[in-house]
C-alpha positions as a printed Julia matrix, in Angstrom:
367×3 Matrix{Float64}:
  15.96   12.11   15.89
  17.79    9.33   17.36
  17.32   10.33   20.98
  13.31   11.07   19.93
  12.94    7.38   18.39
  14.6     5.71   21.46
  12.34    8.27   24.01
   9.21    6.8    21.48
  10.54    3.18   21.97
  10.6     3.23   25.48
   7.31    4.68   25.84
   6.06    1.92   23.59
   7.37   -0.54   25.71
   6.8     0.74   29.03
   2.51    1.14   27.85
   2.72   -2.55   26.35
   4.04   -3.88   29.57
   1.46   -1.62   31.69
  -1.36   -3.59   29.38
   0.37   -7.23   30.09
   0.42   -6.79   34.02
  -2.74   -4.7    34.16
  -4.34   -7.55   32.17
  -2.79  -10.4    34.56
  -3.61   -8.13   37.74
  -7.24   -8.44   36.62
  -6.96  -12.08   36.06
  -5.58  -12.29   40.24
  -8.08  -13.27   42.69
  -8.36  -10.07   45.15
  -6.04  -10.87   47.44
  -3.61   -8.57   48.25
  -0.55  -10.23   49.47
  -0.49  -11.38   45.85
  -1.42   -8.34   43.94
   1.45   -6.72   45.84
   3.81   -9.36   44.76
   2.26   -9.28   40.99
   3.37   -5.44   41.01
   6.93   -6.01   43.05
   7.74   -8.52   40.33
   6.16   -6.25   37.04
   9.05   -3.75   38.26
  12.14   -6.34   39.41
  11.26   -7.9    35.57
  12.45   -5.26   33.84
  15.73   -4.63   35.56
  17.93   -7.58   34.44
  18.18   -6.82   31.03
  19.16   -2.89   31.71
  21.44   -3.89   34.37
  23.28   -6.63   32.24
  23.55   -4.5    28.88
  24.28   -0.91   30.87
  26.64   -2.39   33.8
  28.02   -4.97   32.22
  31.62   -4.33   31.95
  31.62   -3.48   35.59
  30.13   -6.76   37.07
  31.57  -10.62   37.49
  30.72  -11.94   33.52
  28.87  -15.1    35.41
  26.27  -12.46   37.22
  25.7   -10.53   34.09
  25.42  -13.67   32.1
  22.47  -14.71   34.74
  20.66  -11.16   34.41
  20.9   -11.38   30.74
  19.68  -14.71   30.03
  16.74  -13.73   32.61
  16.12  -10.41   30.95
  15.94  -11.86   27.29
  13.96  -14.84   28.45
  11.28  -12.54   29.94
  11.15  -10.38   26.7
  10.36  -13.56   24.92
   7.5   -14.05   27.56
   6.17  -11.03   27.38
   5.76  -11.58   23.68
   3.88  -14.29   24.22
   1.45  -13.09   26.74
   1.13   -9.37   24.91
  -0.13  -11.58   22.02
  -2.37  -13.67   23.81
  -4.24  -10.64   25.51
  -4.49   -8.54   22.33
  -6.07  -11.58   20.31
  -8.61  -11.98   23.26
  -9.32   -8.11   23.63
  -9.95   -8.49   19.69
 -11.81  -11.77   19.88
 -14.1   -10.13   22.25
 -14.68   -7.13   20.37
 -15.67   -9.14   17.21
 -17.73  -11.89   19.2
 -20.3   -11.19   21.5
 -18.9   -13.68   23.82
 -17.12  -11.65   26.2
 -13.89  -13.94   27.27
 -12.57  -11.11   29.58
 -15.2   -11.85   31.99
 -13.98  -15.49   32.59
 -10.23  -14.49   33.44
 -11.32  -12.0    36.06
  -9.82  -13.02   39.53
  -9.82  -16.35   38.07
  -7.2   -19.02   39.22
  -8.59  -21.11   36.67
  -7.34  -18.54   33.92
  -4.02  -18.18   35.55
  -3.43  -21.86   35.45
  -4.28  -22.19   31.67
  -2.12  -19.03   30.65
   0.75  -20.94   32.64
  -0.04  -23.92   30.79
  -0.24  -22.56   27.53
   3.21  -20.23   28.18
   5.31  -23.36   29.3
   4.03  -25.19   26.69
   5.44  -22.66   24.37
   8.78  -22.05   26.04
   9.25  -25.7    26.03
   8.64  -26.19   22.55
  10.41  -22.61   21.52
  13.59  -24.01   23.46
  13.64  -27.4    22.1
  13.32  -26.29   18.67
  16.35  -23.58   19.03
  18.59  -26.37   19.71
  17.57  -28.56   16.74
  19.91  -26.89   13.74
  18.55  -27.48   10.79
  21.01  -28.39    7.62
  20.16  -26.36    4.65
  21.64  -27.37    1.35
  21.38  -25.61   -1.65
  23.41  -26.54   -5.25
  23.43  -23.35   -7.0
  25.31  -23.14  -10.97
  25.89  -20.0   -11.91
  26.56  -18.47  -15.29
  30.67  -17.93  -14.95
  33.35  -20.61  -15.15
  34.78  -22.4   -11.87
  37.96  -25.04  -12.26
  35.68  -27.01  -10.13
  32.39  -27.05   -7.41
  32.73  -25.13   -3.97
  31.56  -26.09   -1.01
  30.35  -23.4     0.89
  28.73  -23.2     4.47
  27.25  -20.07    5.32
  26.64  -18.84    8.94
  24.56  -15.84   10.1
  24.05  -14.17   13.76
  25.88  -16.02   15.93
  25.44  -13.48   18.81
  27.97  -15.05   21.35
  28.37  -13.99   24.42
  26.59  -13.99   27.42
  23.65  -15.89   26.16
  25.82  -17.91   23.98
  29.14  -19.4    24.98
  31.82  -21.94   24.76
  29.84  -24.99   24.6
  27.76  -24.3    21.79
  30.05  -22.71   19.87
  32.46  -25.85   19.98
  29.34  -28.38   18.98
  28.19  -25.52   15.86
  32.31  -25.19   15.11
  32.18  -29.27   14.83
  29.41  -29.11   12.69
  30.65  -27.1    10.08
  33.69  -28.89   10.27
  32.01  -32.03    9.19
  31.3   -30.54    5.86
  34.74  -30.45    5.06
  33.81  -27.29    3.13
  36.23  -25.34    1.0
  35.39  -21.97    2.73
  33.18  -20.38    5.44
  31.27  -17.26    4.85
  29.62  -15.36    7.4
  26.9   -12.94    7.22
  27.46  -10.93   10.37
  26.77  -10.58   13.75
  28.9   -13.02   15.39
  28.99  -10.85   18.68
  26.07  -10.05   20.47
  26.82   -7.04   22.57
  30.15   -7.19   23.99
  33.34   -8.61   23.95
  34.46   -9.06   27.57
  32.91  -13.14   27.74
  34.26  -13.65   24.41
  37.91  -13.27   25.53
  37.38  -14.79   29.05
  36.32  -17.41   27.54
  38.71  -17.9    25.29
  36.08  -18.26   22.02
  38.68  -16.6    19.5
  40.54  -20.56   20.19
  37.3   -21.89   19.28
  36.51  -19.87   16.15
  40.5   -20.63   15.2
  39.44  -24.86   14.53
  37.18  -23.96   11.48
  38.89  -26.37    9.06
  38.45  -24.97    5.55
  40.56  -24.95    2.2
  40.09  -21.29    1.67
  39.36  -19.41    5.01
  36.66  -17.71    6.94
  35.49  -14.39    5.84
  32.76  -12.32    6.92
  30.47   -9.09    6.55
  29.99   -6.98    9.7
  26.66   -6.9    11.4
  25.01   -4.25   13.29
  26.09   -5.97   16.59
  29.6    -5.62   15.6
  29.13   -2.42   16.21
  27.05   -2.39   19.44
  29.75   -4.3    20.8
  32.34   -1.46   19.83
  33.82   -1.63   16.29
  37.14   -1.64   17.53
  36.99   -4.81   19.92
  34.53   -6.12   17.86
  37.41   -6.37   14.66
  40.27   -7.2    17.32
  38.33  -10.17   18.05
  37.13  -11.63   14.86
  41.0   -11.41   14.15
  42.11  -12.89   16.5
  40.01  -15.47   15.61
  41.44  -15.92   12.34
  38.17  -14.6    10.48
  39.19  -12.26    7.31
  36.24   -9.18    8.37
  35.84   -7.68    4.77
  34.8    -3.78    4.87
  33.24   -2.63    1.92
  36.16   -4.62    0.29
  36.97   -7.47   -1.81
  39.48  -10.22   -2.14
  40.47  -12.32   -4.94
  40.44  -16.39   -3.88
  42.66  -19.05   -5.14
  42.86  -16.7    -8.53
  39.31  -18.23   -9.37
  36.63  -15.81   -7.53
  36.19  -13.11   -5.73
  34.28  -12.47   -1.94
  33.13   -8.96   -1.35
  32.1    -7.93    2.03
  29.98   -5.02    2.57
  29.68   -2.46    5.7
  26.32   -2.89    7.41
  23.48   -0.9     6.21
  22.67    1.08    8.88
  26.28    2.31    8.37
  25.84    5.97    6.46
  29.04    5.86    5.06
  29.07    2.47    2.89
  30.03    2.69   -0.23
  27.84    1.59   -3.0
  28.55   -2.18   -4.16
  29.04   -0.26   -7.88
  32.2     1.68   -6.4
  33.59   -1.51   -4.47
  33.36   -4.13   -7.47
  35.02   -1.04   -9.57
  37.79   -2.71  -11.52
  37.51   -6.72  -10.57
  37.48   -9.33  -13.27
  33.58   -9.56  -13.66
  34.21  -12.88  -15.77
  35.19  -14.39  -12.3
  32.3   -15.35  -10.17
  31.52  -12.66   -7.41
  30.03  -13.52   -4.0
  28.95  -10.71   -1.86
  28.16  -10.62    2.16
  25.76   -8.39    3.15
  24.51   -8.23    6.74
  20.79   -6.94    6.12
  18.9    -8.2     3.36
  18.18   -5.04    1.24
  21.03   -5.16   -1.59
  19.72   -8.01   -4.26
  18.62   -5.59   -6.94
  21.65   -3.75   -6.93
  23.67   -6.86   -6.5
  22.17   -7.98   -9.86
  22.72   -4.2   -11.58
  27.0    -5.07  -10.45
  26.91   -8.59  -11.7
  27.39  -10.3    -8.46
  26.44  -14.24   -8.7
  25.48  -14.91   -5.25
  24.5   -13.18   -2.38
  24.13  -13.52    1.31
  22.77  -12.04    3.97
  21.04  -12.85    7.49
  19.92  -10.1    10.08
  16.25  -11.09   10.31
  16.49  -14.36   12.26
  13.27  -15.13   10.38
  11.34  -13.67   12.95
  12.71  -15.84   15.43
   9.24  -16.1    17.11
   5.68  -15.95   16.5
   4.16  -13.09   15.82
   7.47  -11.38   15.21
   7.94  -13.25   12.18
   4.85  -11.53   10.38
   6.47   -8.06   10.97
   9.79   -9.09    9.58
   8.73  -10.62    6.79
   6.21   -6.87    6.36
   9.49   -5.15    6.69
  11.94   -7.01    4.68
  11.13   -7.73    0.76
  12.81  -10.75    1.19
  13.06  -11.8     4.93
  14.12  -15.35    4.63
  14.78  -18.1     1.99
  16.4   -18.59   -1.4
  15.51  -16.0    -4.6
  16.69  -15.81   -8.19
  16.42  -13.24  -10.52
  19.11  -12.16  -13.72
  21.61  -14.66  -12.91
  22.06  -13.46   -9.65
  21.15  -15.82   -6.24
  20.01  -14.51   -3.12
  19.72  -16.35    0.12
  18.85  -14.92    3.69
  19.43  -17.1     6.61
  17.67  -17.68    9.4
  21.08  -17.57   11.52
  22.86  -20.22   13.54
  22.54  -18.59   16.52
  19.69  -16.52   18.4
  19.35  -12.81   19.93
  18.23  -13.18   23.64
  16.25  -15.95   24.98
  17.06  -19.2    23.45
  13.19  -20.09   21.88
  12.49  -20.74   18.36
   8.73  -20.72   17.26
   7.83  -20.38   13.64
  11.65  -20.42   12.55
  14.53  -22.84   12.78
  18.33  -21.83   13.49
  20.42  -23.42   10.7
  23.69  -23.54    8.72
  23.89  -23.53    5.11
  25.97  -25.34    2.96
  26.12  -24.31   -0.94
  27.51  -26.35   -3.56
  28.44  -23.68   -5.72
  28.75  -25.02   -9.68
  30.04  -22.41  -12.69
  29.16  -23.13  -16.14
């Protein structure tokens, strides 16, 4: 079944790429060297991401990093081009004015398209680097001796695309908050631990300063990076990984970390919290935002998730919104508070349009 899904996705991707390059080919003036160059470029642009993902372990890290960033940036450009061409084709059907006739063999059309995509990339890259500080004041219906200051992050995706310099900046941002606790809702690692060890990123993560420690639940990318390797790196980084388990902190509150929802064997939340003192606050970390109802039923006070990146860019944002009941932001019901963060990092090219990278500062107060 998985093989069938992979084949279908590859065929769809191939078809979409063919459509985009066919439209680009139509726009080119009929100059044979340019047409050949476009065809060659169309083939070459598909290669970097696959080379980086498949042979990354056997190639120099710096080379893989360059290939990865070229490949993932092309994916973002491809999404922009696909969206633009689809909108033009849809508009051409709806309206009697056929825009496509002005885009055939046209240097002007090429110039306009290049300008639009370039502006989107510049804006998206600038937006990515502008980290948003989200502040939440949450009061729960259970006693806490004193308020807790929690910094919540997710989806760092450190690896070939995001390295030491960015991670150092993020650690400084978090430490400036002087948190009691740092909670991570999965996907610290992108797809491989090799570059993390080469840059000694575990030393950077160890610089996080808190009263009660750093805790996390696993995300799907920790499995992509090979779960044993991921856990070894995270533990070396002084991060407590909770796998369908709970820990009592300071004899005052529980933190529960769930296995990623992609794992068929993951335990139910009701089994995990069985035997806990439910008069104490229960904070649940669950990478994918799919367990809000279950958290309510189990008496959880706060559920923190990530995974969606809030779509990262348009139009993916709308697709993600359709996929998840709660794809981003704060929600509360029946005494349970739920927040889905868009993530501090990013997957792939460093562009955000219609979303922001963020870290969440929560002031948790008891009754």
